[in-house]
C-alpha positions as CSV (number, residue, x, y, z in Angstrom):
1,X,-4.6,5.9,-16.7
2,X,-5.2,2.0,-17.6
3,X,-6.5,1.5,-21.2
4,X,-9.8,-0.5,-21.8
5,X,-7.4,-3.7,-22.8
6,X,-5.7,-3.4,-19.3
7,X,-9.4,-2.8,-17.6
8,X,-10.6,-6.1,-19.4
9,X,-7.5,-8.0,-18.5
10,X,-7.6,-7.3,-14.5
11,X,-11.5,-7.9,-14.3
12,X,-10.6,-11.1,-16.3
13,X,-7.9,-12.1,-13.5
14,X,-10.1,-11.2,-11.0
15,X,-12.9,-12.6,-12.3
16,X,-11.0,-16.0,-11.9
17,X,-9.6,-15.5,-8.8
18,X,-13.2,-15.2,-7.3
19,X,-14.1,-18.6,-8.8
20,X,-11.1,-20.1,-7.1
21,X,-12.5,-18.9,-3.5
22,X,-11.9,-15.4,-2.4
23,X,-13.0,-16.4,1.3
24,X,-9.7,-19.2,1.4
25,X,-7.3,-16.6,-0.4
26,X,-7.9,-14.1,2.1
27,X,-7.6,-16.5,5.0
28,X,-4.2,-17.5,3.9
29,X,-3.2,-14.0,3.6
30,X,-4.4,-13.2,6.7
31,X,-2.5,-16.1,8.2
32,X,0.9,-15.1,7.1
33,X,0.2,-11.4,8.4
34,X,-0.3,-13.0,11.8
35,X,2.8,-15.3,11.8
36,X,4.9,-12.4,10.3
37,X,3.6,-10.0,13.3
38,X,4.6,-13.0,16.0
39,X,7.9,-13.2,14.3
40,X,8.5,-9.3,14.6
41,X,7.6,-10.1,18.5
42,X,10.3,-12.7,18.7
43,X,13.1,-10.5,17.3
44,X,16.3,-10.5,20.0
45,X,19.7,-9.2,20.8
46,X,22.4,-10.6,23.3
47,X,23.9,-9.0,26.1
48,X,27.7,-9.2,27.0
49,X,27.2,-13.1,28.5
50,X,25.4,-14.0,25.2
51,X,21.9,-14.4,26.8
52,X,18.9,-13.5,24.6
53,X,16.8,-10.1,25.2
54,X,13.8,-9.4,23.8
55,X,13.7,-6.7,21.3
56,X,10.8,-6.0,19.1
57,X,11.1,-3.9,16.2
58,X,8.4,-1.6,17.0
59,X,7.2,1.2,20.0
60,X,4.7,-0.5,22.0
61,X,2.2,1.7,23.9
62,X,4.2,1.4,27.2
63,X,7.1,2.9,25.2
64,X,5.1,6.3,24.1
65,X,3.9,6.6,27.7
66,X,7.5,6.7,28.8
67,X,7.8,10.2,27.4
68,X,10.7,11.8,28.6
69,X,12.1,8.9,30.6
70,X,12.3,6.9,27.4
71,X,15.4,4.8,27.2
72,X,17.1,6.7,24.4
73,X,20.1,3.9,24.4
74,X,17.4,1.1,22.8
75,X,18.3,1.1,19.0
76,X,14.9,2.2,17.3
77,X,14.7,4.0,14.2
78,X,12.4,6.8,12.7
79,X,11.8,8.9,9.9
80,X,10.4,11.9,11.7
81,X,11.7,15.1,10.0
82,X,13.5,13.2,7.6
83,X,13.2,14.0,4.0
84,X,12.8,11.9,1.1
85,X,15.3,9.4,0.8
86,X,17.0,10.3,4.0
87,X,18.0,6.9,6.0
88,X,16.0,7.0,9.1
89,X,17.6,7.9,12.4
90,X,17.6,7.2,16.0
91,X,14.4,7.9,18.3
92,X,15.4,10.6,21.0
93,X,12.8,11.8,23.6
94,X,11.5,14.5,21.6
95,X,10.4,11.9,19.2
96,X,8.5,10.2,21.6
97,X,6.5,13.7,22.4
98,X,6.0,14.2,19.2
99,X,4.8,10.7,18.9
100,X,2.4,11.6,21.4
101,X,1.0,14.7,20.0
102,X,0.3,13.0,17.0
103,X,-1.8,10.3,18.6
104,X,-3.9,12.8,20.4
105,X,-4.3,14.5,16.9
106,X,-5.6,11.2,15.6
107,X,-7.7,9.7,18.2
108,X,-9.8,13.5,18.4
109,X,-10.3,13.1,14.4
110,X,-11.8,9.7,14.6
111,X,-13.5,9.8,18.1
112,X,-17.1,9.4,16.4
113,X,-16.1,7.1,13.5
114,X,-15.2,7.6,9.9
115,X,-16.9,7.6,6.9
116,X,-16.4,7.0,3.2
117,X,-16.0,10.2,2.2
118,X,-13.7,11.3,5.0
119,X,-11.4,7.9,4.3
120,X,-11.1,10.0,0.5
121,X,-10.5,13.8,2.2
122,X,-7.9,12.5,4.9
123,X,-6.1,10.4,2.6
124,X,-2.5,11.3,1.3
125,X,-2.9,12.5,-2.3
126,X,-0.1,10.0,-3.7
127,X,-2.8,7.1,-2.4
128,X,-5.4,8.8,-4.2
129,X,-3.5,9.2,-7.4
130,X,-2.3,5.6,-7.2
131,X,-6.1,4.6,-6.4
132,X,-6.8,6.8,-9.9
133,X,-4.0,5.4,-12.2
134,X,-3.9,1.8,-11.0
135,X,-6.8,0.1,-9.0
136,X,-10.0,0.5,-11.2
137,X,-11.8,-2.6,-10.4
138,X,-13.6,-3.4,-7.3
139,X,-16.4,-6.2,-6.7
140,X,-18.5,-7.3,-3.6
141,X,-17.9,-11.0,-3.5
142,X,-19.9,-12.1,-0.4
143,X,-22.1,-10.3,2.4
144,X,-22.7,-11.5,6.4
145,X,-25.1,-8.5,7.9
146,X,-23.3,-5.4,7.2
147,X,-20.0,-7.2,6.7
148,X,-19.0,-7.0,3.1
149,X,-16.4,-8.5,1.7
150,X,-14.6,-6.7,-1.8
151,X,-12.2,-7.7,-4.1
152,X,-10.3,-5.1,-6.1
153,X,-7.3,-5.7,-8.8
154,X,-4.0,-5.1,-7.5
155,X,-1.3,-2.6,-8.7
156,X,0.9,-3.4,-11.8
157,X,4.1,-4.3,-9.9
158,X,2.3,-6.5,-7.2
159,X,3.1,-9.6,-6.5
160,X,-0.6,-10.9,-6.4
161,X,-3.5,-10.0,-8.8
162,X,-6.1,-9.0,-6.2
163,X,-6.5,-7.2,-2.7
164,X,-9.1,-8.0,-0.3
165,X,-10.9,-5.4,1.4
166,X,-13.3,-6.1,4.3
167,X,-16.1,-3.5,5.1
168,X,-18.6,-3.2,8.1
169,X,-21.2,-0.8,8.0
170,X,-22.3,0.4,11.7
171,X,-25.9,1.5,10.7
172,X,-26.7,-1.5,8.3
173,X,-28.6,-3.6,11.4
174,X,-30.5,-0.5,12.1
175,X,-31.4,0.3,8.1
176,X,-32.6,-3.2,8.2
177,X,-35.1,-2.8,11.4
178,X,-36.3,0.4,10.5
179,X,-39.2,-1.0,8.1
180,X,-40.7,2.5,7.3
181,X,-37.5,3.9,5.6
182,X,-37.0,1.9,2.3
183,X,-36.1,5.3,0.8
184,X,-32.7,5.4,-1.5
185,X,-31.8,8.6,0.2
186,X,-32.1,6.6,3.7
187,X,-29.5,4.3,2.5
188,X,-27.3,6.7,1.5
189,X,-27.1,9.0,4.3
190,X,-26.8,6.3,6.9
191,X,-24.8,3.9,5.1
192,X,-22.9,5.0,2.1
193,X,-22.1,8.2,3.7
194,X,-22.1,6.7,7.6
195,X,-19.7,5.1,9.6
196,X,-17.7,2.3,8.8
197,X,-14.5,-0.3,9.9
198,X,-12.7,-1.4,7.3
199,X,-9.5,-3.3,6.6
200,X,-6.9,-4.5,3.8
201,X,-4.8,-7.1,3.1
202,X,-2.0,-5.1,1.3
203,X,1.5,-4.0,3.0
204,X,0.5,-0.3,2.9
205,X,-2.4,-1.0,5.6
206,X,-0.6,-3.2,7.5
207,X,2.9,-1.3,8.0
208,X,1.4,2.6,7.3
209,X,-2.6,2.4,8.7
210,X,-3.2,-0.7,10.4
211,X,-1.9,1.1,13.8
212,X,-4.0,4.1,13.0
213,X,-7.2,2.3,12.1
214,X,-6.5,0.5,15.6
215,X,-6.1,3.7,17.9
216,X,-8.8,5.6,15.6
217,X,-11.3,2.6,16.2
218,X,-12.2,2.0,12.7
219,X,-10.1,-1.1,12.0
220,X,-11.3,-4.6,11.7
221,X,-9.2,-7.8,12.1
222,X,-6.2,-7.5,13.8
223,X,-5.2,-5.1,16.0
224,X,-2.3,-3.3,15.8
225,X,-0.2,-1.9,19.0
226,X,3.1,-1.0,17.1
227,X,3.6,2.4,16.6
228,X,4.7,2.8,12.7
229,X,8.0,5.0,13.6
230,X,9.7,4.4,10.3
231,X,7.0,4.2,7.6
232,X,4.6,6.5,8.7
233,X,5.4,8.5,12.4
234,X,3.4,11.4,11.4
235,X,0.1,9.2,11.3
236,X,-1.0,11.2,8.2
237,X,-3.3,9.6,5.5
238,X,-5.8,7.0,6.2
239,X,-6.0,4.5,3.6
240,X,-4.1,2.8,0.9
241,X,-5.1,2.6,-2.7
242,X,-7.4,-0.5,-2.9
243,X,-9.5,0.8,0.0
244,X,-9.8,4.5,-1.7
245,X,-11.2,2.6,-4.7
246,X,-14.0,0.9,-2.4
247,X,-14.8,3.8,-0.8
248,X,-15.1,5.8,-3.8
249,X,-17.6,2.9,-5.2
250,X,-19.4,2.9,-2.1
251,X,-20.8,6.3,-2.6
252,X,-21.4,6.0,-6.1
253,X,-24.8,5.4,-7.7
254,X,-23.7,1.8,-8.0
255,X,-22.6,1.0,-5.0
256,X,-25.8,3.3,-3.0
257,X,-28.0,0.8,-5.4
258,X,-26.1,-2.4,-4.3
259,X,-26.2,-1.4,-0.6
260,X,-30.4,-1.0,-1.2
261,X,-30.5,-4.2,-2.4
262,X,-28.6,-5.9,0.4
263,X,-30.6,-4.2,2.8
264,X,-34.0,-5.7,1.1
265,X,-32.4,-9.0,1.1
266,X,-32.2,-8.8,4.8
267,X,-35.6,-7.7,5.2
268,X,-37.1,-10.6,3.4
269,X,-34.7,-13.6,3.5
270,X,-32.6,-14.6,6.9
271,X,-31.2,-12.0,8.5
272,X,-27.1,-12.5,9.3
273,X,-26.8,-15.3,6.8
274,X,-23.8,-15.0,4.4
275,X,-24.9,-14.2,0.6
276,X,-22.7,-14.0,-2.7
277,X,-23.6,-12.6,-5.5
278,X,-24.0,-14.9,-8.6
279,X,-21.7,-15.0,-11.7
280,X,-24.4,-12.8,-13.6
281,X,-24.4,-10.1,-10.9
282,X,-20.8,-10.3,-10.7
283,X,-20.4,-9.5,-14.5
284,X,-23.0,-6.7,-14.5
285,X,-20.7,-5.1,-12.1
286,X,-17.7,-5.6,-13.6
287,X,-19.7,-4.1,-16.9
288,X,-20.3,-0.9,-15.1
289,X,-16.8,-0.7,-14.7
290,X,-15.3,-1.7,-18.0
291,X,-14.6,2.0,-19.2
292,X,-12.8,2.7,-16.2
293,X,-13.9,3.6,-12.7
294,X,-15.0,7.2,-11.8
295,X,-11.7,9.5,-10.4
296,X,-11.5,9.7,-7.1
297,X,-11.6,13.6,-5.8
298,X,-11.1,14.6,-2.0
299,X,-12.5,17.5,-0.7
300,X,-9.5,19.1,0.2
301,X,-11.3,22.7,1.9
302,X,-13.4,20.0,4.5
303,X,-10.1,18.2,5.0
304,X,-8.4,21.6,5.9
305,X,-11.1,22.7,8.0
306,X,-10.8,19.5,9.8
307,X,-7.3,19.4,10.2
308,X,-7.5,22.9,11.6
309,X,-9.7,22.2,13.6
310,X,-8.2,18.8,15.2
311,X,-4.7,21.0,15.7
312,X,-6.6,23.7,17.4
313,X,-8.5,21.3,19.9
314,X,-4.9,19.8,20.6
315,X,-2.9,23.4,21.1
316,X,-6.1,23.8,23.9
317,X,-5.2,20.8,25.6
318,X,-1.6,21.3,25.3
319,X,-2.2,25.0,26.6
320,X,-4.3,23.5,29.5
321,X,-2.1,20.9,30.5
322,X,1.2,23.6,30.8
323,X,-1.0,25.9,32.7
324,X,-1.7,23.4,34.8
325,X,1.8,22.2,35.7
326,X,2.9,25.8,35.8
327,X,0.1,26.5,38.5
328,X,1.3,23.5,40.4
329,X,5.0,24.5,39.9
330,X,4.2,28.3,41.5
331,X,2.1,26.8,44.2
332,X,5.3,24.3,45.1
333,X,7.7,27.6,44.6
334,X,5.3,29.5,47.2
335,X,5.5,26.8,49.7
336,X,9.2,26.4,49.4
337,X,9.7,30.1,50.0
338,X,7.1,30.3,52.6
339,X,9.0,27.3,54.4
340,X,12.5,29.2,53.9
341,X,11.1,32.2,55.3
342,X,10.0,30.5,58.7
343,X,13.5,28.8,58.7
344,X,15.5,31.7,58.9
345,X,13.4,33.3,61.1
346,X,13.8,30.3,63.6
347,X,17.4,30.5,62.8
348,X,17.3,34.3,64.0
349,X,15.5,33.5,67.2
350,X,18.2,30.6,68.0
351,X,21.0,33.7,67.7
352,X,18.8,36.7,69.8
353,X,18.5,34.0,72.7
354,X,22.0,33.1,72.4
355,X,23.2,36.6,72.3
356,X,20.7,37.2,75.7
357,X,18.7,39.5,73.7
358,X,15.4,38.0,74.5
359,X,14.4,35.6,77.3
360,X,13.5,31.5,77.2
361,X,9.6,33.1,77.6
362,X,9.9,35.3,75.0
363,X,11.6,32.6,72.8
364,X,9.2,30.2,73.2
365,X,6.4,32.7,72.2
366,X,8.0,33.9,69.4
367,X,9.0,30.1,68.2
368,X,5.0,29.2,68.2
369,X,5.1,32.0,65.4
370,X,7.7,30.1,62.7
371,X,6.2,26.9,63.0
């Protein structure tokens, strides 16, 4: 855990960064991310004639959909099934089928949205540990309706001093307009424990979790269609350490009180206008975290039940699919067997007519029965 001096130093850096312009900073990083992604699209190889052939470094949705017909000659790699420290290996048809099942699990998991507590419960323990050890400061720097821009400190080995996390609360407007429900419990249940979308500008979110946020329907900003075949082929976890610290703050008493004040602000001022906390308010929020942020803990029992539910649902879907395929094969087999019997009978009739055992008239009568 960070010492009080480390926390104070990080808070000072964070405050200076906010003064320089958090919005300008995050726009610059998003621009760099977009350019990097566009460059990945342009990666090429050359055929025998020296002509350039597009060869993206990621799997597109169409590649996943090909399943057993996937072109194994395409040189793409995965860490699926590899142990820690083992080099990536070439992707096989079985990998593509495993990717399909992982996508099924993910889509089922987030079909109804995601809540801050679910983000924590379903995250990797290593991400939770890093958040507890390295990320101890979070500040909301601006808000526009239900979209809130947060800034956190960065980890000790990061090239930057902070990271930007944006969170959009799905129920914010409905809470604002429901003027008869002003209790803290309403804000807690509908916002702090309600569905939301999020994104972070860090590499962990970009390369491990942005794809998951996209197909899960809880991602903000740039949408990602490239499967994380090397970094996260199992599609496990949900959020980076910066997002986890923000989620923990949202469900804390301080976060709930902040959200309540934001609801009250939109009820009394112009709805949807961008607002920023004053320097005094920002310092107050930092002071609340001066001795370190509350440890993040996942509800492991809830996470285990959810994972079992997911696995059971996918197992049922796979069983139903296999049963349907089996029935189709059985029907096809029976049709083929019946056709073979008829063909054999027709050949036998031809032989009986040729041998003079039956007459032409009898042959015509029997022939109609084999058609």
